[in-house]
C-alpha positions, -999 to 999 in steps of 0.1 A, spaced: -948 32 130 -960 4 103 -936 -23 99 -925 -29 57 -929 -66 51 -892 -69 46 -885 -56 81 -909 -85 96 -895 -112 73 -857 -102 86 -870 -98 122 -889 -135 118 -855 -150 104 -834 -134 130 -858 -149 155 -859 -180 143 -819 -184 138 -817 -174 175 -841 -201 188 -826 -229 164 -790 -215 179 -803 -220 215 -817 -255 208 -787 -267 193 -764 -252 221 -788 -267 250 -788 -300 231 -749 -298 228 -747 -290 264 -771 -320 275 -748 -343 254 -715 -333 272 -734 -337 302 -744 -372 296 -707 -379 286 -696 -367 319 -720 -387 338 -736 -355 351 -771 -346 361 -774 -308 362 -797 -283 376 -793 -247 370 -818 -217 378 -814 -179 380 -839 -153 397 -840 -117 398 -861 -92 417 -887 -71 396 -910 -45 408 -924 -60 442 -917 -98 434 -888 -126 423 -891 -141 390 -870 -168 376 -853 -159 342 -836 -188 334 -832 -227 340 -818 -255 324 -819 -294 339 -811 -327 326 -832 -359 338 -840 -372 365 -840 -335 381 -861 -309 371 -879 -279 386 -916 -291 395 -933 -259 403 -924 -223 408 -949 -202 429 -950 -168 445 -947 -173 483 -945 -142 508 -923 -118 495 -905 -143 469 -906 -172 450 -911 -209 457 -892 -238 438 -899 -276 444 -872 -299 428 -885 -329 418 -862 -363 411 -879 -387 386 -855 -417 396 -856 -438 425 -830 -417 442 -793 -415 443 -780 -444 426 -743 -455 423 -724 -435 399 -750 -406 402 -735 -372 397 -757 -345 407 -750 -306 403 -774 -280 412 -766 -242 407 -790 -213 421 -780 -177 407 -801 -149 428 -798 -115 419 -799 -83 440 -832 -81 464 -842 -114 452 -859 -142 477 -859 -178 472 -871 -208 488 -861 -239 477 -874 -274 490 -878 -308 475 -908 -333 472 -896 -362 492 -865 -377 512 -831 -381 493 -827 -418 491 -790 -431 485 -789 -466 474 -757 -490 478 -727 -483 463 -708 -505 438 -680 -501 414 -684 -467 407 -677 -454 443 -715 -443 455 -732 -411 442 -721 -375 449 -742 -344 452 -730 -308 445 -748 -277 450 -740 -244 446 -755 -207 456 -746 -174 442 -765 -145 458 -760 -108 449 -766 -78 473 -797 -81 495 -808 -119 480 -825 -142 507 -821 -180 499 -837 -206 523 -828 -240 513 -849 -265 534 -849 -299 518 -864 -330 529 -839 -354 548 -812 -374 533 -817 -415 540 -787 -435 535 -794 -472 524 -773 -501 535 -739 -498 519 -748 -464 505 -719 -442 497 -724 -401 493 -701 -373 489 -721 -340 494 -705 -308 489 -720 -272 488 -703 -236 478 -723 -206 490 -709 -174 478 -728 -141 496 -726 -101 489 -734 -75 512 -768 -76 529 -776 -111 513 -789 -141 536 -786 -179 533 -803 -204 555 -801 -241 553 -815 -271 574 -806 -306 569 -814 -338 586 -795 -373 580 -811 -407 586 -786 -437 591 -808 -460 572 -844 -474 571 -840 -480 613 -875 -501 613 -852 -527 588 -823 -526 613 -800 -503 591 -788 -479 612 -753 -472 605 -750 -496 574 -740 -476 552 -703 -472 542 -693 -433 538 -711 -401 541 -685 -369 532 -703 -340 535 -683 -305 528 -696 -268 530 -676 -237 521 -692 -201 525 -675 -168 511 -683 -134 520 -670 -120 487 -633 -133 485 -636 -141 525 -637 -175 533 -658 -174 567 -673 -209 570 -659 -242 564 -670 -278 574 -665 -311 568 -680 -343 581 -667 -377 575 -687 -408 586 -676 -441 578 -694 -464 604 -673 -493 600 -644 -478 609 -654 -453 634 -667 -460 671 -700 -440 667 -716 -447 700 -688 -439 725 -693 -408 747 -683 -378 730 -693 -391 699 -728 -400 686 -738 -420 720 -773 -434 716 -783 -408 689 -787 -421 654 -802 -388 635 -784 -357 630 -799 -323 621 -783 -290 611 -795 -253 603 -769 -228 592 -776 -191 586 -750 -168 572 -749 -131 564 -737 -100 577 -766 -90 597 -762 -119 619 -755 -111 660 -758 -119 694 -795 -110 695 -801 -136 665 -784 -165 688 -804 -155 718 -838 -156 700 -828 -190 687 -822 -205 721 -852 -191 735 -873 -209 710 -856 -241 713 -861 -241 748 -896 -233 745 -900 -268 725 -923 -298 741 -905 -323 758 -887 -349 732 -866 -368 756 -882 -403 748 -863 -396 713 -831 -382 730 -830 -350 712 -801 -325 725 -802 -294 706 -777 -264 709 -770 -232 690 -738 -208 686 -723 -181 666 -701 -192 642 -665 -173 637 -677 -146 611 -712 -135 598 -731 -170 607 -753 -191 631 -754 -229 639 -780 -248 654 -769 -288 658 -796 -314 668 -793 -350 676 -819 -379 684 -832 -411 675 -859 -397 650 -862 -374 621 -893 -357 631 -883 -341 664 -854 -328 648 -874 -309 618 -892 -298 647 -863 -282 664 -849 -267 633 -883 -255 622 -884 -237 656 -849 -220 651 -859 -213 618 -889 -195 628 -871 -172 651 -846 -164 626 -872 -151 602 -890 -129 628 -860 -115 638 -843 -114 603 -870 -107 577 -902 -98 602 -921 -128 587 -930 -163 600 -917 -194 583 -934 -206 551 -959 -234 559 -942 -262 535 -918 -283 557 -940 -310 574 -931 -321 610 
C-alpha cells in the first residue's frame, strides 16, 4: 500500500507531538523529584521470545543504568552512582518492575559509601521490586560502607507473584576499619518487607546505634565487625534448598582467622535466610556466594553469574 503524502504528514506531526509530550512529562518529573530532594531510578523488564529486554527506564543524577547486557537466560544491569556516595540529605529511590517470566540480575560498580550525617539527618535508600508470575530477580550489590558519623535508613519492599523468585545478598561494613573507624557511625536502620500477592510473608528490622548499644557483649555482635545476609523468597522454596546451602557452607575453606560464623534456615513462609558475621567483608561475600551458587543450581539449574568479586 502506498501512503499518501497527507497521511505521512499527519503521522509525522502525531509522532512529533508524542515526543514533545514525553519530553515535557519527563522534564516535569525531574523538576518534581528535584524539589522533593529525590534521586530516582525506575526500570521495567519484559520477557520477549527467548530473552529479557528492558522496556523502559527513567533516572535522575547521580544514578543511572551504566550497562544492560544479556547474561545467562536473562538480562544483567549495572547501576552507576557518579557521586562520591550517599551524602547528608540524599534520598535514593529505585524501582524495578519485572514482567512474567523475565530474568534480571542487578549489581553496582563499587561499595555504597555513606558519608557523615549533618543537619539533614543522614541519607535514605529505598528499593522496590515488583515481580510478575515466573519472574526471577537476583540483586547482588557490593557492600555498604558506613563512614564515621554516618546515618542511613534503608528500606526494601518486595512483591511476589506465583512462581517468581527474588534473591538478594548484602554485606555491611562498620566503617574504614584500617583507619580505626569501626562502629563510629551514628545509625543504621534497615527494613525489609516481602509480600506474596497480598500476604505479608517476610518482615525484618535491624536498628544499629553503636553509641547506645553494647554491640560487643555475648549474644550481640561479639568480636564481629562485618555482617552479611542472603535472602531468597519464592513459593518454590523448600527443605531441600536449605540443606543444599548448608552443604555448600560446610565445604568452605577455613576462615576462622576472620572469625567467620555462618548459618542458614528457612523462614516462616516461602523464604530462606543465610546470615554471616566476621571481621572482614570478603570472607562473608565468599560465604554468600557459595550459598547463592547452591541455590541457583537447585532452583534454576545454573551456576552463579561471574560478576561478584570475592
